[in-house]
C-alpha positions as CSV (number, residue, x, y, z in Angstrom):
1,M,31.5,22.4,2.4
2,P,29.4,20.2,1.0
3,V,30.1,18.5,-2.5
4,E,28.6,20.6,-5.2
5,I,27.7,17.6,-8.3
6,S,27.2,18.5,-11.5
7,E,24.1,18.8,-13.9
8,P,24.6,15.7,-16.7
9,E,24.4,17.4,-20.1
10,N,22.8,15.6,-23.0
11,L,20.9,13.4,-21.5
12,V,18.9,10.8,-23.0
13,L,15.9,10.0,-21.7
14,Q,15.0,6.3,-21.8
15,A,12.2,3.7,-20.4
16,R,13.9,0.7,-18.4
17,D,12.0,-2.5,-18.2
18,V,11.7,-2.9,-14.7
19,R,10.3,-5.4,-12.1
20,F,9.0,-5.7,-9.1
21,D,7.6,-9.2,-6.9
22,W,5.0,-7.8,-4.0
23,S,4.4,-11.2,-3.0
24,E,6.2,-10.4,0.5
25,L,5.2,-6.7,1.1
26,P,2.9,-5.8,3.7
27,L,-0.5,-4.8,3.3
28,H,0.8,-1.3,5.5
29,W,4.0,-1.1,4.1
30,I,4.9,1.2,7.2
31,P,5.1,-0.6,10.0
32,G,2.3,0.8,12.8
33,D,1.1,3.6,10.5
34,P,-2.0,2.7,7.8
35,V,-3.2,6.8,7.4
36,A,0.2,7.5,6.0
37,T,0.7,4.4,3.9
38,H,-2.3,5.0,2.6
39,L,-2.0,8.3,1.8
40,I,0.7,7.4,-0.4
41,N,-1.7,4.5,-1.8
42,V,-3.0,7.0,-3.3
43,L,-0.9,7.5,-6.0
44,H,-1.4,3.9,-7.0
45,M,-4.4,4.6,-7.6
46,L,-3.9,7.6,-9.6
47,L,-0.9,7.0,-11.7
48,P,-1.8,3.9,-13.9
49,A,-5.0,5.8,-15.4
50,G,-3.0,9.1,-15.5
51,E,-0.1,8.0,-17.0
52,E,-1.6,6.0,-19.6
53,W,-3.5,9.3,-20.6
54,F,0.2,11.7,-20.6
55,V,1.2,9.0,-23.1
56,K,-2.1,9.0,-25.2
57,V,-2.0,12.9,-25.0
58,F,1.2,13.4,-25.6
59,K,1.6,11.3,-29.0
60,Q,-0.9,12.7,-30.5
61,A,1.3,16.0,-29.7
62,V,4.1,15.1,-31.9
63,P,3.2,15.8,-35.2
64,Y,3.0,19.3,-34.6
65,I,6.7,19.2,-32.8
66,K,8.7,21.0,-35.1
67,D,12.2,20.9,-32.3
68,D,14.2,17.5,-32.8
69,A,15.7,17.1,-29.5
70,L,12.3,18.1,-27.7
71,R,10.9,15.6,-30.3
72,D,13.3,13.3,-29.0
73,D,12.5,14.2,-25.1
74,V,8.8,13.9,-25.7
75,L,8.8,10.1,-27.8
76,G,11.5,9.6,-24.0
77,F,9.4,11.0,-22.0
78,I,6.5,8.6,-23.9
79,G,8.2,5.5,-23.0
80,Q,9.1,6.1,-19.4
81,E,5.4,7.2,-18.2
82,A,4.1,4.2,-19.8
83,M,6.2,1.6,-17.8
84,H,5.4,3.7,-15.4
85,A,1.8,2.8,-15.3
86,A,2.6,-0.6,-16.1
87,S,4.9,-1.4,-12.4
88,H,1.7,1.1,-10.1
89,D,-0.8,-1.8,-11.4
90,G,1.1,-4.9,-10.4
91,V,0.4,-2.9,-6.6
92,L,-3.2,-2.8,-7.0
93,D,-3.5,-5.9,-7.8
94,H,-1.6,-6.9,-5.0
95,F,-4.1,-5.1,-3.0
96,V,-6.5,-7.1,-4.3
97,E,-4.9,-10.3,-3.4
98,Q,-4.6,-9.3,0.1
99,G,-8.8,-8.1,0.7
100,L,-8.3,-4.4,-0.4
101,D,-10.4,-4.2,-3.7
102,V,-9.6,-0.8,-5.2
103,R,-11.2,-1.6,-8.2
104,P,-13.9,0.4,-7.5
105,F,-12.0,3.7,-7.2
106,V,-9.8,3.0,-9.2
107,R,-13.5,3.0,-11.9
108,Q,-13.6,6.7,-10.6
109,V,-10.3,7.6,-11.8
110,E,-10.6,6.1,-15.3
111,F,-13.5,8.1,-15.7
112,V,-11.9,11.3,-15.4
113,F,-9.3,10.6,-17.7
114,E,-10.5,8.5,-20.3
115,G,-14.3,10.1,-19.5
116,L,-13.6,14.3,-18.0
117,L,-10.3,14.9,-20.4
118,G,-10.8,12.6,-23.1
119,D,-10.7,13.0,-26.7
120,R,-13.7,14.9,-28.0
121,D,-15.4,14.3,-31.8
122,L,-13.5,18.3,-32.8
123,T,-11.8,19.2,-35.8
124,G,-9.1,21.1,-36.9
125,D,-8.4,24.3,-34.4
126,R,-10.9,23.3,-31.9
127,A,-8.8,20.0,-31.4
128,R,-5.5,21.6,-32.0
129,A,-6.8,24.2,-28.8
130,W,-7.8,21.0,-26.5
131,L,-5.0,19.2,-27.4
132,F,-2.9,22.5,-26.3
133,E,-5.1,22.4,-23.6
134,R,-4.3,18.8,-22.2
135,I,-0.8,19.7,-22.6
136,C,-1.1,22.7,-20.9
137,I,-3.1,20.4,-17.5
138,I,-0.2,17.9,-18.4
139,A,2.6,20.5,-17.7
140,A,1.2,21.5,-14.4
141,I,0.4,17.9,-13.0
142,E,4.3,16.9,-14.2
143,H,5.0,20.0,-12.4
144,F,3.7,18.0,-8.7
145,T,5.1,14.5,-10.0
146,G,8.9,16.3,-9.8
147,V,8.5,17.9,-6.2
148,L,7.2,14.6,-5.1
149,G,10.1,12.5,-6.8
150,D,12.3,15.0,-5.6
151,W,11.0,14.8,-1.5
152,I,10.7,10.8,-2.2
153,L,14.7,10.9,-3.1
154,N,15.2,12.4,-0.1
155,A,12.8,11.0,2.7
156,G,15.1,9.3,4.9
157,A,12.4,9.7,7.8
158,L,10.4,6.5,5.6
159,D,13.6,4.3,5.6
160,E,14.3,5.3,9.5
161,A,10.2,4.0,9.7
162,G,11.2,0.7,8.2
163,A,9.1,1.6,4.8
164,D,9.1,-1.5,3.0
165,P,12.4,-1.7,0.6
166,T,10.4,-3.1,-2.8
167,M,8.1,-0.3,-2.2
168,M,10.4,2.0,-2.2
169,D,12.7,1.5,-4.3
170,L,9.9,1.8,-6.8
171,L,9.0,4.8,-5.5
172,R,12.4,6.4,-6.0
173,W,12.7,4.6,-9.2
174,H,9.7,6.0,-10.3
175,G,10.6,9.9,-8.8
176,A,14.0,9.6,-9.8
177,E,12.5,9.4,-13.3
178,E,10.1,12.3,-12.7
179,V,13.1,14.4,-11.7
180,E,14.3,12.8,-14.8
181,H,12.3,14.3,-17.4
182,R,10.9,17.0,-14.6
183,H,11.3,19.9,-17.9
184,V,9.5,17.9,-21.0
185,A,5.8,18.4,-20.7
186,H,6.4,22.2,-19.9
187,D,8.7,22.4,-22.7
188,L,6.9,21.4,-24.4
189,Y,3.6,23.0,-23.5
190,M,6.0,26.6,-24.2
191,H,6.6,25.1,-27.9
192,L,3.2,24.9,-28.6
193,D,1.2,27.4,-27.0
194,G,3.2,29.2,-23.9
195,S,0.2,31.0,-22.9
196,Y,0.8,32.5,-19.7
197,A,-2.9,32.9,-18.3
198,N,-3.7,29.6,-19.1
199,R,-0.4,27.9,-17.2
200,L,-2.4,29.5,-14.2
201,R,-5.5,28.6,-15.4
202,A,-4.3,24.3,-15.4
203,M,-2.5,25.3,-12.0
204,A,-5.4,26.3,-10.8
205,E,-7.2,22.8,-12.0
206,T,-4.9,20.7,-10.8
207,I,-4.6,21.5,-7.4
208,T,-8.8,21.6,-7.1
209,A,-9.0,18.2,-9.4
210,L,-5.4,16.1,-7.1
211,A,-6.6,17.8,-3.8
212,A,-10.3,16.1,-4.1
213,L,-9.1,12.8,-5.7
214,W,-6.4,12.6,-3.2
215,Q,-9.2,13.2,-0.4
216,R,-11.7,10.6,-1.4
217,G,-9.2,8.1,-2.3
218,H,-7.8,8.1,0.8
219,R,-11.7,8.4,2.4
220,F,-11.8,4.8,-0.1
221,L,-8.8,2.9,1.4
222,M,-9.1,3.5,4.9
223,A,-12.4,2.8,4.9
224,R,-11.9,-0.7,2.7
225,D,-8.5,-1.5,4.3
226,P,-9.6,-4.6,6.1
227,V,-7.3,-4.6,9.5
228,V,-8.6,-1.1,10.1
229,R,-12.2,-1.5,8.5
230,G,-13.1,2.1,8.8
231,R,-12.2,3.4,12.3
232,I,-10.2,5.6,11.0
233,K,-11.7,8.5,8.9
234,G,-9.2,9.3,5.9
235,G,-8.7,13.2,4.7
236,L,-5.8,15.5,3.8
237,H,-6.3,16.2,7.7
238,H,-3.8,13.7,8.3
239,L,-0.9,15.3,6.7
240,R,-0.9,17.6,9.5
241,R,0.9,14.7,11.1
242,T,2.5,13.0,9.1
243,G,3.6,15.5,6.5
244,P,5.7,17.7,9.2
245,A,7.2,13.7,10.4
246,G,8.7,13.0,7.1
247,L,6.0,9.9,6.1
248,T,4.0,12.0,3.7
249,P,5.4,15.4,1.7
250,D,4.7,18.9,3.9
251,G,1.9,20.6,2.6
252,R,4.3,24.0,3.3
253,M,7.1,22.6,1.4
254,V,3.8,21.6,-2.1
255,A,2.4,25.2,-1.4
256,A,6.1,26.8,-1.6
257,S,6.5,25.1,-4.8
258,V,3.3,25.9,-6.7
259,R,4.2,29.4,-5.7
260,R,7.5,29.0,-7.6
261,Y,4.9,27.6,-10.9
262,L,3.1,30.5,-10.5
263,R,6.2,32.6,-11.8
264,R,6.7,33.6,-15.7
265,S,10.5,32.7,-15.6
266,Y,9.4,29.3,-13.9
267,S,11.7,26.3,-15.0
268,P,11.1,22.4,-13.3
269,L,14.7,22.1,-14.0
270,H,15.1,24.8,-10.7
271,E,13.0,21.8,-9.1
272,G,15.3,19.1,-7.6
273,S,18.4,17.6,-9.1
274,T,19.0,15.3,-12.7
275,A,22.2,14.2,-11.2
276,Q,20.9,13.1,-8.2
277,A,17.9,10.4,-10.0
278,V,20.7,9.8,-12.5
279,A,22.5,8.2,-9.6
280,Y,19.4,6.3,-8.3
281,L,19.2,4.7,-10.6
282,A,22.6,3.6,-11.3
283,S,22.0,2.0,-8.0
284,S,18.3,0.8,-7.6
285,P,17.6,-3.1,-7.4
286,A,15.1,-2.8,-10.6
287,A,16.7,-0.6,-12.2
288,R,20.4,-2.7,-12.5
289,A,18.1,-5.6,-12.7
290,A,16.4,-4.7,-15.9
291,L,19.9,-3.3,-17.3
292,R,21.2,-7.0,-16.3
């Protein structure tokens, strides 16, 4: 029988000042599979701008929080997300050094978060409503980051394929912290607003935007890759191969998680395992180095 691991209680969220050395990272860090490599690399182009936006929005929400424990969780979330953004920026710099200039696409992503979803010239109730709307969108996005975090912690197929260990540590360290704080955005939204109709709308908007950005991002990477040089056209249709092979998240797994999110009774704590996340963070080379 499997050993049941109890979930930790009264966990204090904290940022870990990790560092990664990308000097030896190959362009195709999943050996022989640029398609799967770049399907995951899209994350590096989306996350810095997205997580910097998370931090900005959550800082604006702090004065509205009436619960001390939730406020502490939000402050811990802010610290972790800021470190995530900085860590993925380092990967982008390495891509540019390898001849894969990702900056044009990154500027498009920055426009989405800073332009379309940024602050507006609003005051009073309208400003508060726009703040709460963005928190609802972040809660929907954080559902996916928690699901992806749980997936990467258990993605043994990537290890079997010989994926670069430093990249795997970045993805698993980040994924573990996403699992660790997976409840915070949802808890904050439920504390401030909690409208079920708004949750449904935000999820629909999030799925549409993420699918479009992922499709465009993968096509961009495959077209600009100096080795592939556009010989393989990018796109989400490749998930039909890489998902079942365990090299990327499987579409059926993601769809099932969305169905769970749409339930009124949804709780992020039912996605993934905090105990597994904390155990990985205790063994992660980068996280252990940060402690030293």
